[in-house]
N, C-alpha and C positions, 0 to 999 in steps of 0.2 A: 413429961417424957420427951426427950429430944427427937427431932425428926431423923429418920434413917438417912445415911449419906449414900444410899444406893437404892436401886429398884430391884425388887424380888419378883420373879415370875413364877407361875404355877409349876413349871417343870424343874424348879430349883435353881434356875439361872439367876445369878446376882450381877447387876450391872452398875458400876460406879457412876455417881453423879459428879460431874466436873465443875459445873457452874449452875447457879440458880438465882433468879430474881423474881419479881412479881409477874413478869410477862412470859419468861422462857425458862427452860431447863435443858441443860446440855449433858448428855451421857457419853460414856466411853463404849461405843458399840462393839460388841464382840463379833468374831468371825462367824459367818454362816447364816446370819439373820437377814431376811429380805424386807425391803421397804415397799410394800404394796398395800392397796386399800384393805381396811380391816375385815371387809366381807369376802376377801379372796381367800378361800379355804383349801387351795390345792397343795398347800405345804403346811407342815407343823412348825415351820420356822418363820411365820409371819409376825414380825416384831410389833407392828401396829395392833394387830389382833390380840397378841399376848398382853400388851400394855393396857389396851382398852378393857380386856376381860378382867385384869387385875383391879382396875379402878372400879368397875361395876361390881366386882366381888368383895369390895371393901378392904383391899390389902392395906396394911397399916402405913406403908410408905406413902400411899396416895391419900388415905384418910387423914393422916397427920398434917397434910398440906391442904386439906379441903378441896382436893382436885376432883373436878367433874369432867374435865376435857384435857386431853394431851395429844397433840397431833404433830407428826414430823413436818418440819418446814422445808427440808431439802432431802435429797437421797444420797446414800452411799451404796455402792454395789454390795451384794451379799458377802463377797470375799474381802471387802475393805473394812478395816477396823478404825476406831478413833472417834473424833468429835462428831456428834450428831445432835442437832438442835431441834427441840420440841417447843411448840407454842402452847400456852395454858388457856387460851381463849380464841374464838374465831377472829376477834379483832386483832389480836397479836399475830395470828397466823397470816392475816392479810398484810400487815405492816412488815413483818420479817420476810415474808415471801418476796415483797417488793424490793427489799435490800439485795436479795440474791438476783432477782431478775434485772435490776438496774445496775448490777455489778458494783455495788457499794459494800458488799460483804467480801472481805479479803481472806483468802483461804491458803493454807499451807499444808503440804503433804510431804511425807518421806517415802521413798521407794528404794528397794534394792534391785538392781538390774544386772543382767549379764552383758558383757561387751566392753568396748573401749571408746568412750566418747572422744570425738575429735577436738573438743574444746571444753573448758570447765564451766562456761556459762553460754546459754543460747536460748532463743525464743522460737517456738514452733507455732506456725499459723496455718497448718494444713487443715483444710475444710473437711468436715465429717458428715456422714450420713448413714442411714440403715443399709445393711447388706441385703440385696434383694434375693440372694440365694439361701439365706439362713435366718429364720426368725430370731430376734433377740441379739443378733450379732451386728456390729457396725463396722465401718471401714473409712479409710481416707478416700474422699470423693471430691474432685475439683468442682463439682456442681452442688456440693453439700452446703451445710451451714458453716458460717464463720466460727472459728475456734482458735483460742490463743492460750498457750501455756509457757511460763518462764521456768527454765531449769537451771540448776546450779549443782555441780559436783561437790560433795562434802568430803568423801573419802573413797579411796580405792584399796581393794584387798583381794589378792588371789583371783583375779578375773571377775570379781563382783564389785559393783559400784554403788555407794550410797548417794542418792540424788535427792535434792530438794525440788519440789514442784509447786509452783504457784499458778493455778489456773485462773485466767481472767474471765473466761466464759465457763459455762457449766454444761457442756454437751455430754451425752451418754458415753461412758467409757473413754472420756477425753484423754486423761493422763496415760492410760494403758495404750491407747492407739498412737498417741504422739511419741511415746517412748519406743514402741514397736517399730514405728515408721523410721525412727532414727537408728534402728538396728540395736536397740537397747531393751529387749523384752524384760518385763518384770518377772522376777523369780516366783514360781508357783502360779503363774497366770495360765490357766488351762484353755483359754480362748484365744489369746493373742501372743502367748509366750513362746519360749524355745521348745524344740521338739521333746526334750526330756521332761518338760513340765506339762505339755499338752497331752502327753500319753498317760499321765497319772490321773487317778480319780480323787478329786477333792483335796489336793494339797493346800497348805496354807499359802496365801498370796502375800507378797511383801510390799503392801501398799497401806499406808496409815495416814489418816487425817490428824494432824498435830496442832493446828492453829486456826482460829477464827478471830477476826478483828473487825469491829464495826462501830458506828455511832448509834447508841440506843435511840430508836425513833420516838420514844416517849419522854425520856429524861434528857436527851441531847448530850449524853456523856459518852466518852470512848470506853468500849468494853473489849477486853482481850481474854480469850479463852485458850488454854493450852492443854494438851494431853501428854502423859508420860511417854517417853520414847526409848529409854534405856533398854527395857526388856525386848522391845521390838528389834533394836539394833543387835543386841546380843544373840537373839534367836537366829538371825540370818547372817550375821557377820562375826560371831564369836564375841570376843572381848573388845572389839573395835570401839564401842561406845564409851568405854572407860577412859580412853585417851583422846576423845574428841569433844572439846568444849562446845562446839557448834551443835552437837547432838544432845549433850547433857542439859543444855539450857536453851531449848528451842524458843525462837522468837517468831511471832507472826509477821 
């Protein structure tokens, strides 16, 4: 019997698998799932705990792959959807974590923002750090850690802008903060967004990871992983994606 092309969780959630090889597995992370240690049980939306429980419970998608270990390599905010990479062994976890830490993992996101960018391409290097006034929140801080994100406008429609973001570093809430600092808050961002978004409870946030590209640390071959973007664009900008080749065929 063929391996399932998705992960099934105990609560009925089905998560598509976007890429898989002997060392890693990439999923299309849905909205609302948190990336925290598997033993952190303060939420029913702990993705690592749900996946580890499915493996221990002998779920067919895991059993068919002889999986005993699956651990996220990097993090996405709970509100962010898209490509999330998991390692199949502790050795793979170390090697792929090093790709992110050494900035050899090239990442691409799409965001829908409010506002009017002054230019179609720019780079933000605002330093970031934790907000001392609110746990879990971060801010632009001249004394914070270096952060760099490259932005490009893809399309404009009715006061909303579809933006491509390529973060060079990987600071917490980096894309969200760099866009907010530019006066371009992400639609649906209840922490750093526009007032109409911040006053809502749990709206969908318009930020999606759509590309990863790297050199496989074991086979030394180039790997490119992409996630679908049409539905994301249609959800936040109507039928815009149908007329935008840059969106229909995302490149890392």
